[in-house]
Each structure stands twice: as structure tokens, then as C-alpha cells.
PyMOL commands that place a pseudoatom at each C-alpha (Angstrom):
pseudoatom trace, name=CA, resn=MET, resi=1, chain=A, elem=C, hetatm=0, pos=[-35.667, 70.602, 27.797]
pseudoatom trace, name=CA, resn=LEU, resi=2, chain=A, elem=C, hetatm=0, pos=[-32.248, 72.826, 28.041]
pseudoatom trace, name=CA, resn=LYS, resi=3, chain=A, elem=C, hetatm=0, pos=[-28.895, 71.529, 27.191]
pseudoatom trace, name=CA, resn=PRO, resi=4, chain=A, elem=C, hetatm=0, pos=[-27.081, 70.860, 30.765]
pseudoatom trace, name=CA, resn=VAL, resi=5, chain=A, elem=C, hetatm=0, pos=[-24.424, 73.894, 29.878]
pseudoatom trace, name=CA, resn=GLN, resi=6, chain=A, elem=C, hetatm=0, pos=[-27.683, 76.143, 29.596]
pseudoatom trace, name=CA, resn=LEU, resi=7, chain=A, elem=C, hetatm=0, pos=[-29.182, 74.626, 32.899]
pseudoatom trace, name=CA, resn=TYR, resi=8, chain=A, elem=C, hetatm=0, pos=[-25.862, 75.206, 34.734]
pseudoatom trace, name=CA, resn=ARG, resi=9, chain=A, elem=C, hetatm=0, pos=[-25.601, 79.059, 33.530]
pseudoatom trace, name=CA, resn=ARG, resi=10, chain=A, elem=C, hetatm=0, pos=[-29.242, 79.261, 34.355]
pseudoatom trace, name=CA, resn=TRP, resi=11, chain=A, elem=C, hetatm=0, pos=[-28.314, 78.317, 38.284]
pseudoatom trace, name=CA, resn=ARG, resi=12, chain=A, elem=C, hetatm=0, pos=[-25.336, 80.385, 38.034]
pseudoatom trace, name=CA, resn=ASP, resi=13, chain=A, elem=C, hetatm=0, pos=[-26.933, 83.546, 36.986]
pseudoatom trace, name=CA, resn=ALA, resi=14, chain=A, elem=C, hetatm=0, pos=[-29.720, 83.099, 39.549]
pseudoatom trace, name=CA, resn=ALA, resi=15, chain=A, elem=C, hetatm=0, pos=[-26.999, 83.411, 42.510]
pseudoatom trace, name=CA, resn=GLY, resi=16, chain=A, elem=C, hetatm=0, pos=[-25.718, 86.884, 40.914]
pseudoatom trace, name=CA, resn=PRO, resi=17, chain=A, elem=C, hetatm=0, pos=[-22.335, 87.743, 39.961]
pseudoatom trace, name=CA, resn=LEU, resi=18, chain=A, elem=C, hetatm=0, pos=[-20.655, 87.520, 44.040]
pseudoatom trace, name=CA, resn=PHE, resi=19, chain=A, elem=C, hetatm=0, pos=[-21.863, 83.838, 44.591]
pseudoatom trace, name=CA, resn=GLY, resi=20, chain=A, elem=C, hetatm=0, pos=[-22.333, 82.325, 40.816]
pseudoatom trace, name=CA, resn=MET, resi=21, chain=A, elem=C, hetatm=0, pos=[-18.863, 81.175, 40.779]
pseudoatom trace, name=CA, resn=ASN, resi=22, chain=A, elem=C, hetatm=0, pos=[-19.667, 79.159, 43.955]
pseudoatom trace, name=CA, resn=VAL, resi=23, chain=A, elem=C, hetatm=0, pos=[-22.707, 77.186, 41.639]
pseudoatom trace, name=CA, resn=PRO, resi=24, chain=A, elem=C, hetatm=0, pos=[-20.672, 73.474, 41.087]
pseudoatom trace, name=CA, resn=ALA, resi=25, chain=A, elem=C, hetatm=0, pos=[-20.397, 72.518, 37.628]
pseudoatom trace, name=CA, resn=ALA, resi=26, chain=A, elem=C, hetatm=0, pos=[-20.396, 68.811, 38.100]
pseudoatom trace, name=CA, resn=PRO, resi=27, chain=A, elem=C, hetatm=0, pos=[-24.093, 68.182, 38.243]
pseudoatom trace, name=CA, resn=PHE, resi=28, chain=A, elem=C, hetatm=0, pos=[-24.453, 69.219, 34.951]
pseudoatom trace, name=CA, resn=SER, resi=29, chain=A, elem=C, hetatm=0, pos=[-21.437, 67.108, 33.417]
pseudoatom trace, name=CA, resn=GLU, resi=30, chain=A, elem=C, hetatm=0, pos=[-21.945, 65.930, 29.561]
pseudoatom trace, name=CA, resn=ILE, resi=31, chain=A, elem=C, hetatm=0, pos=[-20.589, 62.757, 30.488]
pseudoatom trace, name=CA, resn=GLY, resi=32, chain=A, elem=C, hetatm=0, pos=[-22.686, 61.914, 33.597]
pseudoatom trace, name=CA, resn=ALA, resi=33, chain=A, elem=C, hetatm=0, pos=[-26.038, 61.360, 34.289]
pseudoatom trace, name=CA, resn=ILE, resi=34, chain=A, elem=C, hetatm=0, pos=[-28.189, 64.288, 33.119]
pseudoatom trace, name=CA, resn=MET, resi=35, chain=A, elem=C, hetatm=0, pos=[-27.590, 63.343, 29.583]
pseudoatom trace, name=CA, resn=ASN, resi=36, chain=A, elem=C, hetatm=0, pos=[-29.951, 60.259, 30.458]
pseudoatom trace, name=CA, resn=LEU, resi=37, chain=A, elem=C, hetatm=0, pos=[-32.433, 62.586, 31.342]
pseudoatom trace, name=CA, resn=SER, resi=38, chain=A, elem=C, hetatm=0, pos=[-35.458, 62.384, 29.515]
pseudoatom trace, name=CA, resn=LYS, resi=39, chain=A, elem=C, hetatm=0, pos=[-37.598, 65.259, 28.465]
pseudoatom trace, name=CA, resn=HIS, resi=40, chain=A, elem=C, hetatm=0, pos=[-40.701, 63.866, 30.010]
pseudoatom trace, name=CA, resn=ASP, resi=41, chain=A, elem=C, hetatm=0, pos=[-38.608, 63.419, 33.818]
pseudoatom trace, name=CA, resn=ALA, resi=42, chain=A, elem=C, hetatm=0, pos=[-37.501, 66.871, 33.044]
pseudoatom trace, name=CA, resn=ALA, resi=43, chain=A, elem=C, hetatm=0, pos=[-41.043, 67.974, 33.030]
pseudoatom trace, name=CA, resn=GLN, resi=44, chain=A, elem=C, hetatm=0, pos=[-42.267, 66.002, 36.024]
pseudoatom trace, name=CA, resn=PRO, resi=45, chain=A, elem=C, hetatm=0, pos=[-40.684, 67.610, 39.532]
pseudoatom trace, name=CA, resn=ARG, resi=46, chain=A, elem=C, hetatm=0, pos=[-40.714, 65.664, 42.250]
pseudoatom trace, name=CA, resn=ALA, resi=47, chain=A, elem=C, hetatm=0, pos=[-42.547, 67.054, 45.826]
pseudoatom trace, name=CA, resn=ASP, resi=48, chain=A, elem=C, hetatm=0, pos=[-43.189, 70.741, 43.716]
pseudoatom trace, name=CA, resn=GLU, resi=49, chain=A, elem=C, hetatm=0, pos=[-46.337, 71.856, 45.934]
pseudoatom trace, name=CA, resn=LEU, resi=50, chain=A, elem=C, hetatm=0, pos=[-44.267, 70.674, 48.828]
pseudoatom trace, name=CA, resn=CYS, resi=51, chain=A, elem=C, hetatm=0, pos=[-41.598, 72.724, 47.997]
pseudoatom trace, name=CA, resn=HIS, resi=52, chain=A, elem=C, hetatm=0, pos=[-43.474, 75.947, 47.419]
pseudoatom trace, name=CA, resn=ALA, resi=53, chain=A, elem=C, hetatm=0, pos=[-45.309, 75.479, 50.402]
pseudoatom trace, name=CA, resn=ILE, resi=54, chain=A, elem=C, hetatm=0, pos=[-41.856, 75.427, 52.512]
pseudoatom trace, name=CA, resn=ALA, resi=55, chain=A, elem=C, hetatm=0, pos=[-40.358, 78.049, 50.312]
pseudoatom trace, name=CA, resn=VAL, resi=56, chain=A, elem=C, hetatm=0, pos=[-43.544, 80.480, 51.443]
pseudoatom trace, name=CA, resn=THR, resi=57, chain=A, elem=C, hetatm=0, pos=[-43.335, 79.581, 54.965]
pseudoatom trace, name=CA, resn=LEU, resi=58, chain=A, elem=C, hetatm=0, pos=[-39.568, 80.465, 55.168]
pseudoatom trace, name=CA, resn=ALA, resi=59, chain=A, elem=C, hetatm=0, pos=[-39.720, 83.656, 53.486]
pseudoatom trace, name=CA, resn=ASN, resi=60, chain=A, elem=C, hetatm=0, pos=[-42.376, 84.640, 55.669]
pseudoatom trace, name=CA, resn=SER, resi=61, chain=A, elem=C, hetatm=0, pos=[-40.664, 83.281, 58.829]
pseudoatom trace, name=CA, resn=GLU, resi=62, chain=A, elem=C, hetatm=0, pos=[-38.842, 85.764, 61.527]
pseudoatom trace, name=CA, resn=MET, resi=63, chain=A, elem=C, hetatm=0, pos=[-35.316, 84.294, 60.086]
pseudoatom trace, name=CA, resn=GLY, resi=64, chain=A, elem=C, hetatm=0, pos=[-36.934, 84.598, 56.609]
pseudoatom trace, name=CA, resn=GLU, resi=65, chain=A, elem=C, hetatm=0, pos=[-37.345, 88.501, 57.025]
pseudoatom trace, name=CA, resn=LEU, resi=66, chain=A, elem=C, hetatm=0, pos=[-34.012, 88.727, 58.209]
pseudoatom trace, name=CA, resn=VAL, resi=67, chain=A, elem=C, hetatm=0, pos=[-32.648, 86.660, 55.188]
pseudoatom trace, name=CA, resn=LYS, resi=68, chain=A, elem=C, hetatm=0, pos=[-34.935, 88.840, 52.683]
pseudoatom trace, name=CA, resn=ALA, resi=69, chain=A, elem=C, hetatm=0, pos=[-33.153, 91.928, 54.331]
pseudoatom trace, name=CA, resn=GLY, resi=70, chain=A, elem=C, hetatm=0, pos=[-29.637, 90.811, 54.006]
pseudoatom trace, name=CA, resn=GLU, resi=71, chain=A, elem=C, hetatm=0, pos=[-28.996, 90.203, 57.414]
pseudoatom trace, name=CA, resn=ALA, resi=72, chain=A, elem=C, hetatm=0, pos=[-28.700, 86.865, 57.188]
pseudoatom trace, name=CA, resn=ALA, resi=73, chain=A, elem=C, hetatm=0, pos=[-28.699, 83.583, 55.045]
pseudoatom trace, name=CA, resn=PHE, resi=74, chain=A, elem=C, hetatm=0, pos=[-30.636, 80.080, 54.704]
pseudoatom trace, name=CA, resn=ILE, resi=75, chain=A, elem=C, hetatm=0, pos=[-28.599, 76.946, 54.406]
pseudoatom trace, name=CA, resn=LEU, resi=76, chain=A, elem=C, hetatm=0, pos=[-31.188, 74.332, 53.117]
pseudoatom trace, name=CA, resn=ASP, resi=77, chain=A, elem=C, hetatm=0, pos=[-29.421, 71.416, 54.244]
pseudoatom trace, name=CA, resn=LEU, resi=78, chain=A, elem=C, hetatm=0, pos=[-32.135, 68.545, 53.000]
pseudoatom trace, name=CA, resn=PRO, resi=79, chain=A, elem=C, hetatm=0, pos=[-32.668, 66.116, 49.931]
pseudoatom trace, name=CA, resn=GLY, resi=80, chain=A, elem=C, hetatm=0, pos=[-31.330, 67.540, 47.054]
pseudoatom trace, name=CA, resn=PHE, resi=81, chain=A, elem=C, hetatm=0, pos=[-34.427, 67.644, 45.522]
pseudoatom trace, name=CA, resn=ILE, resi=82, chain=A, elem=C, hetatm=0, pos=[-36.247, 69.247, 47.941]
pseudoatom trace, name=CA, resn=SER, resi=83, chain=A, elem=C, hetatm=0, pos=[-33.354, 71.934, 48.298]
pseudoatom trace, name=CA, resn=VAL, resi=84, chain=A, elem=C, hetatm=0, pos=[-34.060, 72.743, 44.658]
pseudoatom trace, name=CA, resn=GLY, resi=85, chain=A, elem=C, hetatm=0, pos=[-37.498, 73.113, 44.379]
pseudoatom trace, name=CA, resn=ILE, resi=86, chain=A, elem=C, hetatm=0, pos=[-37.411, 75.356, 47.468]
pseudoatom trace, name=CA, resn=GLY, resi=87, chain=A, elem=C, hetatm=0, pos=[-34.580, 77.521, 46.224]
pseudoatom trace, name=CA, resn=ALA, resi=88, chain=A, elem=C, hetatm=0, pos=[-36.381, 78.033, 43.129]
pseudoatom trace, name=CA, resn=TYR, resi=89, chain=A, elem=C, hetatm=0, pos=[-39.601, 79.293, 44.646]
pseudoatom trace, name=CA, resn=LEU, resi=90, chain=A, elem=C, hetatm=0, pos=[-37.418, 81.360, 47.231]
pseudoatom trace, name=CA, resn=GLN, resi=91, chain=A, elem=C, hetatm=0, pos=[-36.661, 83.449, 44.154]
pseudoatom trace, name=CA, resn=GLY, resi=92, chain=A, elem=C, hetatm=0, pos=[-39.832, 84.638, 43.606]
pseudoatom trace, name=CA, resn=GLU, resi=93, chain=A, elem=C, hetatm=0, pos=[-39.757, 85.440, 47.695]
pseudoatom trace, name=CA, resn=GLY, resi=94, chain=A, elem=C, hetatm=0, pos=[-36.836, 87.832, 47.064]
pseudoatom trace, name=CA, resn=ILE, resi=95, chain=A, elem=C, hetatm=0, pos=[-33.976, 85.413, 48.074]
pseudoatom trace, name=CA, resn=ALA, resi=96, chain=A, elem=C, hetatm=0, pos=[-31.859, 84.223, 45.201]
pseudoatom trace, name=CA, resn=PRO, resi=97, chain=A, elem=C, hetatm=0, pos=[-30.685, 80.447, 45.295]
pseudoatom trace, name=CA, resn=VAL, resi=98, chain=A, elem=C, hetatm=0, pos=[-27.162, 79.597, 45.146]
pseudoatom trace, name=CA, resn=LEU, resi=99, chain=A, elem=C, hetatm=0, pos=[-27.078, 76.135, 43.939]
pseudoatom trace, name=CA, resn=LEU, resi=100, chain=A, elem=C, hetatm=0, pos=[-24.136, 73.801, 45.759]
pseudoatom trace, name=CA, resn=LEU, resi=101, chain=A, elem=C, hetatm=0, pos=[-24.926, 70.660, 45.198]
pseudoatom trace, name=CA, resn=ALA, resi=102, chain=A, elem=C, hetatm=0, pos=[-21.853, 68.945, 44.107]
pseudoatom trace, name=CA, resn=SER, resi=103, chain=A, elem=C, hetatm=0, pos=[-21.830, 65.283, 42.839]
pseudoatom trace, name=CA, resn=PHE, resi=104, chain=A, elem=C, hetatm=0, pos=[-20.892, 64.202, 39.603]
pseudoatom trace, name=CA, resn=TYR, resi=105, chain=A, elem=C, hetatm=0, pos=[-23.980, 62.195, 39.144]
pseudoatom trace, name=CA, resn=TYR, resi=106, chain=A, elem=C, hetatm=0, pos=[-23.194, 58.873, 37.436]
pseudoatom trace, name=CA, resn=ALA, resi=107, chain=A, elem=C, hetatm=0, pos=[-25.026, 55.520, 36.901]
pseudoatom trace, name=CA, resn=ASN, resi=108, chain=A, elem=C, hetatm=0, pos=[-24.305, 52.930, 39.437]
pseudoatom trace, name=CA, resn=ALA, resi=109, chain=A, elem=C, hetatm=0, pos=[-23.141, 55.774, 41.397]
pseudoatom trace, name=CA, resn=PHE, resi=110, chain=A, elem=C, hetatm=0, pos=[-23.469, 55.823, 45.464]
pseudoatom trace, name=CA, resn=ILE, resi=111, chain=A, elem=C, hetatm=0, pos=[-25.306, 59.318, 44.321]
pseudoatom trace, name=CA, resn=ASP, resi=112, chain=A, elem=C, hetatm=0, pos=[-26.621, 58.735, 41.010]
pseudoatom trace, name=CA, resn=GLY, resi=113, chain=A, elem=C, hetatm=0, pos=[-29.137, 61.922, 40.368]
pseudoatom trace, name=CA, resn=ARG, resi=114, chain=A, elem=C, hetatm=0, pos=[-32.237, 60.212, 40.065]
pseudoatom trace, name=CA, resn=ALA, resi=115, chain=A, elem=C, hetatm=0, pos=[-34.190, 62.302, 42.676]
pseudoatom trace, name=CA, resn=SER, resi=116, chain=A, elem=C, hetatm=0, pos=[-32.387, 65.580, 42.059]
pseudoatom trace, name=CA, resn=LEU, resi=117, chain=A, elem=C, hetatm=0, pos=[-31.881, 65.869, 38.050]
pseudoatom trace, name=CA, resn=PRO, resi=118, chain=A, elem=C, hetatm=0, pos=[-35.627, 66.317, 37.230]
pseudoatom trace, name=CA, resn=ASN, resi=119, chain=A, elem=C, hetatm=0, pos=[-35.454, 69.050, 39.335]
pseudoatom trace, name=CA, resn=LEU, resi=120, chain=A, elem=C, hetatm=0, pos=[-32.392, 70.736, 38.431]
pseudoatom trace, name=CA, resn=ALA, resi=121, chain=A, elem=C, hetatm=0, pos=[-33.531, 70.543, 34.717]
pseudoatom trace, name=CA, resn=TYR, resi=122, chain=A, elem=C, hetatm=0, pos=[-37.528, 71.529, 35.664]
pseudoatom trace, name=CA, resn=TYR, resi=123, chain=A, elem=C, hetatm=0, pos=[-36.711, 74.483, 37.782]
pseudoatom trace, name=CA, resn=GLY, resi=124, chain=A, elem=C, hetatm=0, pos=[-33.533, 75.664, 36.299]
pseudoatom trace, name=CA, resn=ALA, resi=125, chain=A, elem=C, hetatm=0, pos=[-35.348, 75.964, 33.175]
pseudoatom trace, name=CA, resn=LEU, resi=126, chain=A, elem=C, hetatm=0, pos=[-37.701, 78.379, 35.300]
pseudoatom trace, name=CA, resn=LEU, resi=127, chain=A, elem=C, hetatm=0, pos=[-35.686, 80.476, 36.931]
pseudoatom trace, name=CA, resn=GLY, resi=128, chain=A, elem=C, hetatm=0, pos=[-35.093, 84.186, 36.461]
pseudoatom trace, name=CA, resn=GLY, resi=129, chain=A, elem=C, hetatm=0, pos=[-31.564, 86.224, 36.096]
pseudoatom trace, name=CA, resn=TYR, resi=130, chain=A, elem=C, hetatm=0, pos=[-30.521, 87.761, 39.647]
pseudoatom trace, name=CA, resn=SER, resi=131, chain=A, elem=C, hetatm=0, pos=[-32.448, 90.922, 40.356]
pseudoatom trace, name=CA, resn=GLU, resi=132, chain=A, elem=C, hetatm=0, pos=[-30.264, 92.315, 43.224]
pseudoatom trace, name=CA, resn=GLU, resi=133, chain=A, elem=C, hetatm=0, pos=[-32.025, 90.422, 45.665]
pseudoatom trace, name=CA, resn=LYS, resi=134, chain=A, elem=C, hetatm=0, pos=[-30.321, 91.052, 49.288]
pseudoatom trace, name=CA, resn=GLY, resi=135, chain=A, elem=C, hetatm=0, pos=[-31.396, 87.640, 50.473]
pseudoatom trace, name=CA, resn=LEU, resi=136, chain=A, elem=C, hetatm=0, pos=[-29.714, 84.252, 49.846]
pseudoatom trace, name=CA, resn=ALA, resi=137, chain=A, elem=C, hetatm=0, pos=[-30.409, 80.516, 50.623]
pseudoatom trace, name=CA, resn=PHE, resi=138, chain=A, elem=C, hetatm=0, pos=[-27.506, 77.926, 49.976]
pseudoatom trace, name=CA, resn=LEU, resi=139, chain=A, elem=C, hetatm=0, pos=[-28.611, 74.678, 48.365]
pseudoatom trace, name=CA, resn=LEU, resi=140, chain=A, elem=C, hetatm=0, pos=[-27.292, 71.531, 49.894]
pseudoatom trace, name=CA, resn=GLU, resi=141, chain=A, elem=C, hetatm=0, pos=[-28.180, 67.755, 48.951]
pseudoatom trace, name=CA, resn=ARG, resi=142, chain=A, elem=C, hetatm=0, pos=[-28.016, 65.954, 52.235]
pseudoatom trace, name=CA, resn=GLU, resi=143, chain=A, elem=C, hetatm=0, pos=[-27.507, 62.725, 50.852]
pseudoatom trace, name=CA, resn=ARG, resi=144, chain=A, elem=C, hetatm=0, pos=[-23.626, 63.973, 49.946]
pseudoatom trace, name=CA, resn=LEU, resi=145, chain=A, elem=C, hetatm=0, pos=[-22.292, 62.273, 53.027]
pseudoatom trace, name=CA, resn=PRO, resi=146, chain=A, elem=C, hetatm=0, pos=[-24.411, 59.507, 54.521]
pseudoatom trace, name=CA, resn=TYR, resi=147, chain=A, elem=C, hetatm=0, pos=[-24.199, 59.483, 58.060]
pseudoatom trace, name=CA, resn=PRO, resi=148, chain=A, elem=C, hetatm=0, pos=[-23.661, 56.892, 60.044]
pseudoatom trace, name=CA, resn=GLU, resi=149, chain=A, elem=C, hetatm=0, pos=[-21.351, 55.735, 57.520]
pseudoatom trace, name=CA, resn=PRO, resi=150, chain=A, elem=C, hetatm=0, pos=[-22.401, 52.595, 55.636]
pseudoatom trace, name=CA, resn=ASP, resi=151, chain=A, elem=C, hetatm=0, pos=[-20.916, 49.301, 55.817]
pseudoatom trace, name=CA, resn=LYS, resi=152, chain=A, elem=C, hetatm=0, pos=[-17.787, 49.565, 53.011]
pseudoatom trace, name=CA, resn=LEU, resi=153, chain=A, elem=C, hetatm=0, pos=[-19.180, 45.827, 51.608]
pseudoatom trace, name=CA, resn=ALA, resi=154, chain=A, elem=C, hetatm=0, pos=[-22.437, 47.939, 50.544]
pseudoatom trace, name=CA, resn=LEU, resi=155, chain=A, elem=C, hetatm=0, pos=[-20.283, 50.123, 48.135]
pseudoatom trace, name=CA, resn=ILE, resi=156, chain=A, elem=C, hetatm=0, pos=[-18.271, 47.071, 46.395]
pseudoatom trace, name=CA, resn=GLY, resi=157, chain=A, elem=C, hetatm=0, pos=[-18.643, 47.716, 42.782]
pseudoatom trace, name=CA, resn=GLN, resi=158, chain=A, elem=C, hetatm=0, pos=[-20.163, 51.276, 43.073]
pseudoatom trace, name=CA, resn=PHE, resi=159, chain=A, elem=C, hetatm=0, pos=[-18.783, 54.476, 42.074]
pseudoatom trace, name=CA, resn=ASP, resi=160, chain=A, elem=C, hetatm=0, pos=[-18.092, 56.729, 45.371]
pseudoatom trace, name=CA, resn=ASN, resi=161, chain=A, elem=C, hetatm=0, pos=[-19.073, 60.254, 44.453]
pseudoatom trace, name=CA, resn=ARG, resi=162, chain=A, elem=C, hetatm=0, pos=[-19.708, 61.375, 48.157]
pseudoatom trace, name=CA, resn=TYR, resi=163, chain=A, elem=C, hetatm=0, pos=[-18.267, 64.566, 49.390]
pseudoatom trace, name=CA, resn=ALA, resi=164, chain=A, elem=C, hetatm=0, pos=[-17.742, 66.536, 52.503]
pseudoatom trace, name=CA, resn=LEU, resi=165, chain=A, elem=C, hetatm=0, pos=[-18.539, 70.623, 52.288]
pseudoatom trace, name=CA, resn=GLY, resi=166, chain=A, elem=C, hetatm=0, pos=[-15.867, 72.618, 53.356]
pseudoatom trace, name=CA, resn=GLU, resi=167, chain=A, elem=C, hetatm=0, pos=[-15.235, 76.329, 52.943]
pseudoatom trace, name=CA, resn=LYS, resi=168, chain=A, elem=C, hetatm=0, pos=[-14.268, 76.413, 50.112]
pseudoatom trace, name=CA, resn=TYR, resi=169, chain=A, elem=C, hetatm=0, pos=[-17.487, 75.182, 48.591]
pseudoatom trace, name=CA, resn=PHE, resi=170, chain=A, elem=C, hetatm=0, pos=[-18.766, 78.232, 50.171]
pseudoatom trace, name=CA, resn=PRO, resi=171, chain=A, elem=C, hetatm=0, pos=[-18.280, 82.135, 49.631]
pseudoatom trace, name=CA, resn=PRO, resi=172, chain=A, elem=C, hetatm=0, pos=[-15.613, 82.976, 52.156]
pseudoatom trace, name=CA, resn=PHE, resi=173, chain=A, elem=C, hetatm=0, pos=[-16.987, 84.783, 55.146]
pseudoatom trace, name=CA, resn=GLU, resi=174, chain=A, elem=C, hetatm=0, pos=[-15.345, 88.599, 54.335]
pseudoatom trace, name=CA, resn=ALA, resi=175, chain=A, elem=C, hetatm=0, pos=[-17.573, 88.069, 51.203]
pseudoatom trace, name=CA, resn=LEU, resi=176, chain=A, elem=C, hetatm=0, pos=[-20.985, 87.652, 52.953]
pseudoatom trace, name=CA, resn=GLN, resi=177, chain=A, elem=C, hetatm=0, pos=[-19.563, 90.030, 55.699]
pseudoatom trace, name=CA, resn=ARG, resi=178, chain=A, elem=C, hetatm=0, pos=[-19.283, 92.568, 53.375]
pseudoatom trace, name=CA, resn=ASN, resi=179, chain=A, elem=C, hetatm=0, pos=[-23.037, 92.159, 52.163]
pseudoatom trace, name=CA, resn=GLY, resi=180, chain=A, elem=C, hetatm=0, pos=[-24.237, 92.528, 55.473]
pseudoatom trace, name=CA, resn=ILE, resi=181, chain=A, elem=C, hetatm=0, pos=[-25.195, 88.791, 56.360]
pseudoatom trace, name=CA, resn=ARG, resi=182, chain=A, elem=C, hetatm=0, pos=[-24.048, 88.150, 60.108]
pseudoatom trace, name=CA, resn=ALA, resi=183, chain=A, elem=C, hetatm=0, pos=[-26.211, 84.960, 60.561]
pseudoatom trace, name=CA, resn=LEU, resi=184, chain=A, elem=C, hetatm=0, pos=[-26.780, 81.554, 59.113]
pseudoatom trace, name=CA, resn=VAL, resi=185, chain=A, elem=C, hetatm=0, pos=[-29.903, 79.971, 59.476]
pseudoatom trace, name=CA, resn=ASP, resi=186, chain=A, elem=C, hetatm=0, pos=[-29.653, 76.311, 59.404]
pseudoatom trace, name=CA, resn=VAL, resi=187, chain=A, elem=C, hetatm=0, pos=[-32.923, 74.442, 57.594]
pseudoatom trace, name=CA, resn=ARG, resi=188, chain=A, elem=C, hetatm=0, pos=[-32.836, 70.431, 58.093]
pseudoatom trace, name=CA, resn=PRO, resi=189, chain=A, elem=C, hetatm=0, pos=[-35.023, 67.673, 58.400]
pseudoatom trace, name=CA, resn=LEU, resi=190, chain=A, elem=C, hetatm=0, pos=[-36.840, 67.195, 61.690]
pseudoatom trace, name=CA, resn=GLY, resi=191, chain=A, elem=C, hetatm=0, pos=[-35.269, 64.798, 64.074]
pseudoatom trace, name=CA, resn=GLU, resi=192, chain=A, elem=C, hetatm=0, pos=[-31.896, 65.020, 62.313]
pseudoatom trace, name=CA, resn=GLU, resi=193, chain=A, elem=C, hetatm=0, pos=[-28.593, 65.829, 63.591]
pseudoatom trace, name=CA, resn=VAL, resi=194, chain=A, elem=C, hetatm=0, pos=[-25.949, 68.175, 61.773]
pseudoatom trace, name=CA, resn=LEU, resi=195, chain=A, elem=C, hetatm=0, pos=[-23.815, 66.202, 59.543]
pseudoatom trace, name=CA, resn=PRO, resi=196, chain=A, elem=C, hetatm=0, pos=[-20.005, 66.386, 60.685]
pseudoatom trace, name=CA, resn=ASP, resi=197, chain=A, elem=C, hetatm=0, pos=[-19.111, 68.358, 57.951]
pseudoatom trace, name=CA, resn=LEU, resi=198, chain=A, elem=C, hetatm=0, pos=[-21.746, 70.961, 58.030]
pseudoatom trace, name=CA, resn=PHE, resi=199, chain=A, elem=C, hetatm=0, pos=[-21.087, 71.272, 61.971]
pseudoatom trace, name=CA, resn=ASP, resi=200, chain=A, elem=C, hetatm=0, pos=[-17.625, 71.738, 61.106]
pseudoatom trace, name=CA, resn=TYR, resi=201, chain=A, elem=C, hetatm=0, pos=[-18.167, 74.899, 58.927]
pseudoatom trace, name=CA, resn=TYR, resi=202, chain=A, elem=C, hetatm=0, pos=[-20.649, 76.186, 61.649]
pseudoatom trace, name=CA, resn=GLU, resi=203, chain=A, elem=C, hetatm=0, pos=[-17.848, 75.908, 64.178]
pseudoatom trace, name=CA, resn=LEU, resi=204, chain=A, elem=C, hetatm=0, pos=[-15.638, 78.580, 61.531]
pseudoatom trace, name=CA, resn=ALA, resi=205, chain=A, elem=C, hetatm=0, pos=[-18.640, 80.598, 60.666]
pseudoatom trace, name=CA, resn=ALA, resi=206, chain=A, elem=C, hetatm=0, pos=[-19.432, 81.314, 64.536]
pseudoatom trace, name=CA, resn=GLU, resi=207, chain=A, elem=C, hetatm=0, pos=[-15.948, 82.012, 65.074]
pseudoatom trace, name=CA, resn=ALA, resi=208, chain=A, elem=C, hetatm=0, pos=[-15.660, 84.059, 62.274]
pseudoatom trace, name=CA, resn=GLY, resi=209, chain=A, elem=C, hetatm=0, pos=[-18.511, 86.278, 64.105]
pseudoatom trace, name=CA, resn=PHE, resi=210, chain=A, elem=C, hetatm=0, pos=[-21.789, 84.508, 62.678]
pseudoatom trace, name=CA, resn=ASP, resi=211, chain=A, elem=C, hetatm=0, pos=[-24.739, 83.891, 64.852]
pseudoatom trace, name=CA, resn=ILE, resi=212, chain=A, elem=C, hetatm=0, pos=[-25.891, 80.703, 63.743]
pseudoatom trace, name=CA, resn=TYR, resi=213, chain=A, elem=C, hetatm=0, pos=[-29.565, 79.782, 63.894]
pseudoatom trace, name=CA, resn=SER, resi=214, chain=A, elem=C, hetatm=0, pos=[-31.703, 76.388, 63.284]
pseudoatom trace, name=CA, resn=SER, resi=215, chain=A, elem=C, hetatm=0, pos=[-35.132, 75.849, 61.675]
pseudoatom trace, name=CA, resn=ARG, resi=216, chain=A, elem=C, hetatm=0, pos=[-36.641, 72.319, 61.614]
pseudoatom trace, name=CA, resn=LEU, resi=217, chain=A, elem=C, hetatm=0, pos=[-38.843, 70.851, 58.993]
pseudoatom trace, name=CA, resn=ASN, resi=218, chain=A, elem=C, hetatm=0, pos=[-41.327, 68.481, 59.269]
pseudoatom trace, name=CA, resn=ILE, resi=219, chain=A, elem=C, hetatm=0, pos=[-40.878, 66.751, 55.306]
pseudoatom trace, name=CA, resn=PRO, resi=220, chain=A, elem=C, hetatm=0, pos=[-42.252, 63.014, 54.361]
pseudoatom trace, name=CA, resn=PHE, resi=221, chain=A, elem=C, hetatm=0, pos=[-38.997, 62.544, 52.188]
pseudoatom trace, name=CA, resn=LYS, resi=222, chain=A, elem=C, hetatm=0, pos=[-35.097, 61.412, 53.320]
for i in range(1, 222): cmd.bond("trace and resi %d" % i, "trace and resi %d" % (i + 1))
show_as sticks, trace
zoom trace
């Protein structure tokens, strides 16, 4: 199993020199839950076959062709471990994964990372470096901002590591446009709404001249 800093570098390198700087270091903190991840768990990815199947389907869809051509970018707003697995397989389809999972995973935290950490370690060890892919896929963890808001009493005694996405997590719109990207493709579970933070981001993107498309996935996980 790679050390946390090595995993972080793998994910950052896979995103490329322009967008690797957007990859958060928080999930790989050496005082976080990743230090308690066993070698056995790191070798047991969750939903591997499903992630591979979805990646192939997305890459070969009409929107996927635009992404591979560098004209659009996927935004995968899915359970974190699903986004991570799909992103790793998309690299093999000519689409660079840009990891935007930003939780500081910790025991007894609202987001403890139990589901995502094995996949971050497993797929991180398999990632290749950036190889001039034109396409981008931004990998989010949908559990970052539970919606609707849970009862505050349920949070007593828990470390609250939830967060809302904003422009600062993504590359600047100008940087995306300079690279030819003119559209964003929202990918989320079938029947689920756009979370408020991402809705605000899409509004800003539309004002900046981006087209916003959507794709729904029927997945058995939340």
C-alpha cells in the first residue's frame, strides 16, 4: 500500500499540470482516517465492476465523445467511492480524472471515509500519470453536503467535516475555456436533485458562457 503522500501525488499527477493543483490534500492527511486503513481493505475496492461498466458507458456516450475531444467536462456528483472508481477507469478511456473529494476523514466524523478510502488507495496505486488527455472528469463525493439537512441533535458528538463546493474548488472558468471546454455534464444518481452548492456553481458557469447538460445513473448505492 502506498503512503498517503504518495497516493496524493498519484491523484494530483493524473489530473495533469494545469488541474492537479485543484486536488485537495485533506483525504490523504497523515492524522486522518487513512492512517488506519489496512492493506487488506486497500486491496478490496468497492463496486469495481459497476465503476468499470459506468466508465465505459460514459466515455462512449454522445457526451463522452465531446468530453474526450476536450469540448466538455464530466462532473461526477456521486457517492465518493463510486466517483473514484469511475474516474480511475475513465483515465483508460482518454479522460483525465480530477479528484475533488475534500473531506478530512476522521473517526466519528460525519463523513468518516470508510467507503471512499479503500477506493482512493486501490485506484490511486493503479493510476498512470497525465498523458495529454483533452477530456476531464471532476470527481465529487455527494455525501459532502447531506440534503435535506439532518436533525442537529443527530450531530452531537460528531466531528462535522461536511463542506459546500464553490468556485474555489474547481479550476477557474477562464482556464477551462482556454483549454477548449465549453460545456459541463452533470452526472448524478437517477431521481436525485442537484445539491444546492453545485446548483449555485452551475448558475455561475452558465453566466460565464458554459452549456450545462445532465446524465442520470441508476446505481444501487447512496
